[in-house]
DSSP file (Angstrom, degrees, kcal/mol; ACC not computed):
  #  RESIDUE AA STRUCTURE BP1 BP2  ACC     N-H-->O    O-->H-N    N-H-->O    O-->H-N    TCO  KAPPA ALPHA  PHI   PSI    X-CA   Y-CA   Z-CA
    1    1 A X              0   0    0      0, 0.0     2,-0.1     0, 0.0    82,-0.1   0.000 360.0 360.0 360.0 129.2    0.0  -16.1   11.3
    2    2 A X     >  -     0   0    0      1,-0.1     4,-2.4     4,-0.0     5,-0.2  -0.375 360.0-100.5 -90.1 172.8    3.7  -16.1   10.7
    3    3 A X  H  > S+     0   0    0      1,-0.2     4,-2.9     2,-0.2     5,-0.2   0.891 120.6  52.8 -59.5 -43.4    5.8  -13.2    9.2
    4    4 A X  H  > S+     0   0    0      1,-0.2     4,-2.3     2,-0.2    -1,-0.2   0.898 110.1  47.6 -61.4 -41.3    5.9  -14.8    5.7
    5    5 A X  H  > S+     0   0    0      2,-0.2     4,-2.8     1,-0.2    -1,-0.2   0.929 113.5  48.2 -63.9 -44.4    2.1  -15.1    5.6
    6    6 A X  H  X S+     0   0    0     -4,-2.4     4,-3.0     1,-0.2     5,-0.2   0.927 111.8  49.6 -61.5 -46.3    1.7  -11.5    6.8
    7    7 A X  H  X S+     0   0    0     -4,-2.9     4,-2.8     2,-0.2    -1,-0.2   0.908 113.1  46.3 -60.5 -44.9    4.2  -10.2    4.3
    8    8 A X  H  X S+     0   0    0     -4,-2.3     4,-2.7    -5,-0.2     5,-0.2   0.934 113.7  48.5 -65.0 -46.0    2.5  -12.1    1.4
    9    9 A X  H  X S+     0   0    0     -4,-2.8     4,-2.1     2,-0.2    -2,-0.2   0.924 115.1  44.7 -60.8 -46.5   -0.9  -10.9    2.5
   10   10 A X  H  X S+     0   0    0     -4,-3.0     4,-2.7     2,-0.2     5,-0.2   0.918 113.9  49.3 -62.4 -45.2    0.2   -7.2    2.8
   11   11 A X  H  X S+     0   0    0     -4,-2.8     4,-2.7    -5,-0.2     5,-0.2   0.928 111.1  49.4 -62.5 -45.0    2.1   -7.3   -0.4
   12   12 A X  H  X S+     0   0    0     -4,-2.7     4,-2.3     1,-0.2    -1,-0.2   0.901 113.4  46.9 -59.5 -42.9   -0.8   -8.8   -2.4
   13   13 A X  H  X S+     0   0    0     -4,-2.1     4,-3.0    -5,-0.2     5,-0.4   0.924 112.4  48.6 -67.5 -43.8   -3.2   -6.2   -0.9
   14   14 A X  H  X>S+     0   0    0     -4,-2.7     4,-2.6     1,-0.2     5,-1.3   0.938 113.2  48.0 -65.0 -43.4   -0.9   -3.2   -1.6
   15   15 A X  H  X5S+     0   0    0     -4,-2.7     4,-0.6    -5,-0.2     7,-0.3   0.934 116.9  42.4 -58.9 -45.9   -0.4   -4.4   -5.2
   16   16 A X  H  <5S+     0   0    0     -4,-2.3    -2,-0.2    -5,-0.2     4,-0.2   0.925 125.5  31.7 -69.1 -44.3   -4.0   -4.9   -5.9
   17   17 A X  H  <5S+     0   0    0     -4,-3.0    -3,-0.2    -5,-0.2    -2,-0.2   0.869 135.5  15.7 -85.1 -37.9   -5.3   -1.8   -4.2
   18   18 A X  H  <5S+     0   0    0     -4,-2.6    -3,-0.2    -5,-0.4    -2,-0.1   0.607 128.5  37.9-119.6 -15.9   -2.6    0.8   -4.7
   19   19 A X    ><< +     0   0    0     -5,-1.3     3,-2.4    -4,-0.6    -1,-0.1  -0.267  68.8 177.2-132.5  47.9   -0.2   -0.4   -7.4
   20   20 A X  T 3  S+     0   0    0      1,-0.3    -4,-0.1    -4,-0.2     3,-0.1  -0.277  74.5  17.0 -58.9 137.3   -2.3   -2.1  -10.0
   21   21 A X  T 3  S+     0   0    0      1,-0.3    -1,-0.3    -6,-0.1     2,-0.1   0.281  92.7 133.4  86.4 -12.6   -0.2   -3.3  -12.9
   22   22 A X    <   -     0   0    0     -3,-2.4     2,-0.4    -7,-0.3    -1,-0.3  -0.445  66.3-108.8 -70.5 143.8    3.0   -3.0  -11.0
   23   23 A X    >   -     0   0    0      1,-0.1     3,-2.3    -2,-0.1     4,-0.4  -0.631  23.5-134.4 -74.0 126.7    5.4   -6.0  -11.2
   24   24 A X  G >  S+     0   0    0     -2,-0.4     3,-1.4     1,-0.3    -1,-0.1   0.792 102.7  62.8 -50.6 -35.6    5.3   -7.8   -7.8
   25   25 A X  G 3  S+     0   0    0      1,-0.3    -1,-0.3     3,-0.0    -2,-0.0   0.682  93.3  64.5 -68.7 -16.8    9.1   -8.1   -7.7
   26   26 A X  G <  S+     0   0    0     -3,-2.3     2,-1.0     1,-0.2    -1,-0.3   0.698  90.1  71.0 -76.7 -19.9    9.3   -4.3   -7.6
   27   27 A X  S <  S+     0   0    0     -3,-1.4    -1,-0.2    -4,-0.4     2,-0.1  -0.822  73.7 178.5 -98.9  98.0    7.6   -4.2   -4.2
   28   28 A X    >   -     0   0    0     -2,-1.0     3,-1.1     1,-0.1    44,-0.5  -0.424  45.6-100.7 -95.5 174.0   10.2   -5.6   -1.9
   29   29 A X  T 3  S+     0   0    0      1,-0.2    44,-2.4    43,-0.1    45,-0.4   0.708 124.2  44.9 -64.9 -18.3   10.0   -6.1    1.9
   30   30 A X  T 3  S+     0   0    0     42,-0.2    -1,-0.2    41,-0.2    -3,-0.0   0.426  77.2 128.6-108.6   2.2   12.0   -2.9    2.3
   31   31 A X    <   -     0   0    0     -3,-1.1     2,-0.9     1,-0.1    41,-0.3  -0.361  65.3-123.2 -55.7 130.9   10.2   -0.7   -0.2
   32   32 A X     >  -     0   0    0      1,-0.2     4,-0.7    39,-0.1     6,-0.4  -0.708  32.6-178.1 -83.5 107.6    9.3    2.6    1.7
   33   33 A X  T  4>S+     0   0    0     37,-3.6     6,-2.8    -2,-0.9     5,-1.2   0.883  76.1  29.2 -75.4 -42.6    5.5    2.8    1.4
   34   34 A X  T >45S+     0   0    0     36,-0.3     3,-1.6     4,-0.2    -1,-0.1   0.932 122.3  46.3 -86.6 -51.5    4.8    6.0    3.2
   35   35 A X  T 345S+     0   0    0      1,-0.3    -2,-0.1    35,-0.1    -1,-0.1   0.758 114.0  50.0 -68.6 -22.4    8.0    8.0    2.7
   36   36 A X  T 3<5S-     0   0    0     -4,-0.7    -1,-0.3    34,-0.2    -2,-0.2   0.442 116.7-114.1 -92.0  -0.3    8.1    7.1   -1.1
   37   37 A X  T < 5S+     0   0    0     -3,-1.6    -3,-0.2     2,-0.3    -4,-0.1   0.579  81.6 122.6  84.2   9.7    4.5    8.2   -1.5
   38   38 A X  S   <S+     0   0    0     -5,-1.2     2,-0.5    -6,-0.4    -4,-0.2   0.917  79.3  39.4 -67.9 -43.3    3.0    4.8   -2.3
   39   39 A X  S    S-     0   0    0     -6,-2.8    -2,-0.3    31,-0.1    -1,-0.2  -0.938  72.8-173.4-111.0 122.2    0.6    5.1    0.6
   40   40 A X     >  -     0   0    0     -2,-0.5     4,-2.4    -3,-0.1     5,-0.2  -0.315  50.0 -82.3 -94.2-170.1   -1.0    8.4    1.4
   41   41 A X  H  > S+     0   0    0      1,-0.2     4,-2.0     2,-0.2     5,-0.1   0.906 130.7  45.6 -66.2 -40.0   -3.1    9.0    4.5
   42   42 A X  H  > S+     0   0    0      2,-0.2     4,-2.2     1,-0.2    -1,-0.2   0.926 113.6  49.1 -68.0 -43.3   -6.3    7.5    3.0
   43   43 A X  H  > S+     0   0    0      1,-0.2     4,-2.6     2,-0.2    -2,-0.2   0.879 109.3  53.6 -62.4 -38.0   -4.5    4.5    1.6
   44   44 A X  H  X S+     0   0    0     -4,-2.4     4,-2.9     2,-0.2    -1,-0.2   0.934 108.1  49.4 -63.6 -43.8   -2.8    4.0    5.0
   45   45 A X  H  X S+     0   0    0     -4,-2.0     4,-2.6     1,-0.2    -2,-0.2   0.896 110.9  50.7 -62.2 -40.0   -6.2    3.9    6.7
   46   46 A X  H  X S+     0   0    0     -4,-2.2     4,-2.0     2,-0.2    -1,-0.2   0.911 111.0  47.7 -62.8 -42.3   -7.5    1.4    4.1
   47   47 A X  H  X S+     0   0    0     -4,-2.6     4,-3.0     2,-0.2     5,-0.2   0.933 111.3  51.1 -63.3 -45.2   -4.5   -0.8    4.7
   48   48 A X  H  X S+     0   0    0     -4,-2.9     4,-2.9     1,-0.2    -2,-0.2   0.921 109.2  50.3 -59.7 -44.1   -5.0   -0.6    8.5
   49   49 A X  H  X S+     0   0    0     -4,-2.6     4,-2.1     1,-0.2    -1,-0.2   0.925 112.0  48.6 -60.6 -42.5   -8.7   -1.5    8.2
   50   50 A X  H  X S+     0   0    0     -4,-2.0     4,-3.1     2,-0.2     5,-0.3   0.933 111.9  48.5 -60.1 -48.6   -7.6   -4.5    6.1
   51   51 A X  H  X S+     0   0    0     -4,-3.0     4,-2.6     1,-0.2     6,-0.4   0.923 111.1  50.6 -60.5 -45.5   -5.0   -5.6    8.6
   52   52 A X  H  X>S+     0   0    0     -4,-2.9     4,-1.0    -5,-0.2     5,-0.8   0.916 116.6  39.8 -59.3 -44.0   -7.4   -5.3   11.5
   53   53 A X  H  <5S+     0   0    0     -4,-2.1    -2,-0.2    -5,-0.2    -1,-0.2   0.923 120.9  42.7 -71.6 -44.8  -10.0   -7.4    9.7
   54   54 A X  H  <5S+     0   0    0     -4,-3.1    -2,-0.2    -5,-0.2    -3,-0.2   0.828 124.7  32.8 -73.6 -34.9   -7.7   -9.9    8.2
   55   55 A X  H  <5S-     0   0    0     -4,-2.6    -1,-0.2    -5,-0.3    -2,-0.2   0.459 101.9-120.8-107.1  -3.0   -5.4  -10.4   11.2
   56   56 A X  T  <5 +     0   0    0     -4,-1.0     2,-0.3    -5,-0.3    -3,-0.2   0.889  68.0 126.5  66.4  40.5   -7.8   -9.9   14.0
   57   57 A X      < -     0   0    0     -5,-0.8     2,-0.4    -6,-0.4    -1,-0.2  -0.821  54.2-133.7-123.7 164.7   -6.0   -7.0   15.6
   58   58 A X        -     0   0    0     -2,-0.3     2,-0.6    -3,-0.1    -9,-0.0  -0.990  15.8-157.4-119.3 129.6   -6.9   -3.5   16.7
   59   59 A X        -     0   0    0     -2,-0.4     2,-0.1   -11,-0.1     5,-0.1  -0.921  12.6-141.0-108.7 119.1   -4.5   -0.7   15.8
   60   60 A X    >   -     0   0    0     -2,-0.6     3,-1.9     1,-0.1     4,-0.4  -0.386  24.0-112.3 -77.2 155.9   -4.7    2.5   17.9
   61   61 A X  G >  S+     0   0    0      1,-0.3     3,-1.4     2,-0.2    -1,-0.1   0.855 117.4  58.5 -55.4 -37.1   -4.4    5.9   16.3
   62   62 A X  G 3  S+     0   0    0      1,-0.3    -1,-0.3     2,-0.0    -2,-0.0   0.598  99.5  59.6 -71.2  -9.5   -1.0    6.5   18.0
   63   63 A X  G <  S+     0   0    0     -3,-1.9     2,-2.1     1,-0.1    -1,-0.3   0.472  74.8  99.1 -92.7  -6.2    0.3    3.4   16.3
   64   64 A X    <   +     0   0    0     -3,-1.4     2,-0.3    -4,-0.4    -1,-0.1  -0.428  58.3 124.2 -80.6  64.8   -0.4    4.8   12.8
   65   65 A X  S >> S-     0   0    0     -2,-2.1     3,-2.1     1,-0.1     4,-1.3  -0.883  75.7-111.0-127.4 155.5    3.3    5.9   12.3
   66   66 A X  H 3> S+     0   0    0     -2,-0.3     4,-1.9     1,-0.3     5,-0.2   0.781 111.6  69.5 -57.9 -27.8    5.8    5.2    9.7
   67   67 A X  H 34 S+     0   0    0      1,-0.2    -1,-0.3     2,-0.2    11,-0.1   0.769 111.2  32.8 -60.6 -25.1    7.9    3.1   12.1
   68   68 A X  H <4 S+     0   0    0     -3,-2.1    10,-0.3    -5,-0.2    -1,-0.2   0.645 133.3  25.0-102.1 -20.1    5.1    0.5   12.1
   69   69 A X  H  < S+     0   0    0     -4,-1.3    -2,-0.2     1,-0.1    -3,-0.2   0.263  85.1 100.3-132.8  11.3    3.7    0.8    8.5
   70   70 A X  S  < S+     0   0    0     -4,-1.9   -37,-3.6    -5,-0.2     2,-0.3   0.637  90.8  18.1 -85.4 -11.3    6.5    2.1    6.2
   71   71 A X  S  > S-     0   0    0    -39,-0.2     4,-2.4    -5,-0.2   -41,-0.2  -0.967  77.7-110.9-148.6 164.1    7.5   -1.3    4.6
   72   72 A X  H  > S+     0   0    0    -44,-0.5     4,-2.5   -41,-0.3     5,-0.2   0.887 119.9  53.3 -63.6 -38.8    6.2   -4.7    4.3
   73   73 A X  H  > S+     0   0    0    -44,-2.4     4,-2.3     2,-0.2    -1,-0.2   0.905 110.5  47.0 -61.8 -42.6    8.8   -6.0    6.7
   74   74 A X  H  > S+     0   0    0    -45,-0.4     4,-2.5     2,-0.2    -2,-0.2   0.881 111.8  51.9 -66.8 -37.9    7.7   -3.3    9.3
   75   75 A X  H  X S+     0   0    0     -4,-2.4     4,-3.1     2,-0.2     5,-0.3   0.962 109.7  48.5 -62.2 -49.4    4.1   -4.2    8.8
   76   76 A X  H  X S+     0   0    0     -4,-2.5     4,-2.4     1,-0.2    -2,-0.2   0.909 113.8  46.4 -55.7 -47.2    4.8   -7.9    9.3
   77   77 A X  H  X S+     0   0    0     -4,-2.3     4,-2.0     2,-0.2    -1,-0.2   0.906 114.3  48.1 -64.8 -40.0    6.7   -7.2   12.5
   78   78 A X  H  X S+     0   0    0     -4,-2.5     4,-2.3   -10,-0.3    -2,-0.2   0.934 112.6  47.6 -64.6 -47.4    4.1   -4.8   13.9
   79   79 A X  H  X S+     0   0    0     -4,-3.1     4,-3.1     1,-0.2     5,-0.2   0.923 111.1  51.6 -63.7 -43.1    1.2   -7.2   13.1
   80   80 A X  H  X S+     0   0    0     -4,-2.4     4,-2.2    -5,-0.3    -1,-0.2   0.905 110.2  48.8 -59.8 -41.5    3.0  -10.1   14.8
   81   81 A X  H  X S+     0   0    0     -4,-2.0     4,-1.3     2,-0.2    -1,-0.2   0.883 111.9  49.3 -68.7 -35.6    3.7   -8.0   17.9
   82   82 A X  H  X S+     0   0    0     -4,-2.3     4,-0.5     2,-0.2     3,-0.3   0.937 111.3  49.3 -64.4 -44.1    0.0   -7.0   18.0
   83   83 A X  H >< S+     0   0    0     -4,-3.1     3,-0.9     1,-0.2    -2,-0.2   0.886 109.2  52.8 -61.4 -38.7   -1.1  -10.6   17.6
   84   84 A X  H 3< S+     0   0    0     -4,-2.2    -1,-0.2     1,-0.2    -2,-0.2   0.783 107.7  52.3 -66.5 -28.1    1.3  -11.7   20.4
   85   85 A X  H 3<        0   0    0     -4,-1.3    -1,-0.2    -3,-0.3    -2,-0.2   0.491 360.0 360.0 -90.3  -4.0   -0.2   -9.1   22.8
   86   86 A X    <<        0   0    0     -3,-0.9    -1,-0.2    -4,-0.5    -2,-0.2   0.459 360.0 360.0-100.6 360.0   -3.8  -10.2   22.3
């Protein structure tokens, strides 16, 4: 799965699950999901479960940090690095 596919998949999931009714163009690759309060702890866990299932990766508890999950761009980079290591 390439970065564009991961970004699209993550954006679609976040819009559907956590920002219903939001205009897609308002959720950019650099929108801060955790620090801006879009994702709380439960939403982050739901996103992680979705990424694990959809991308065939396992995310360790110590990887649940904003550096990996705070934006769509960071999510795509993180998922690609996890896929490359499996």
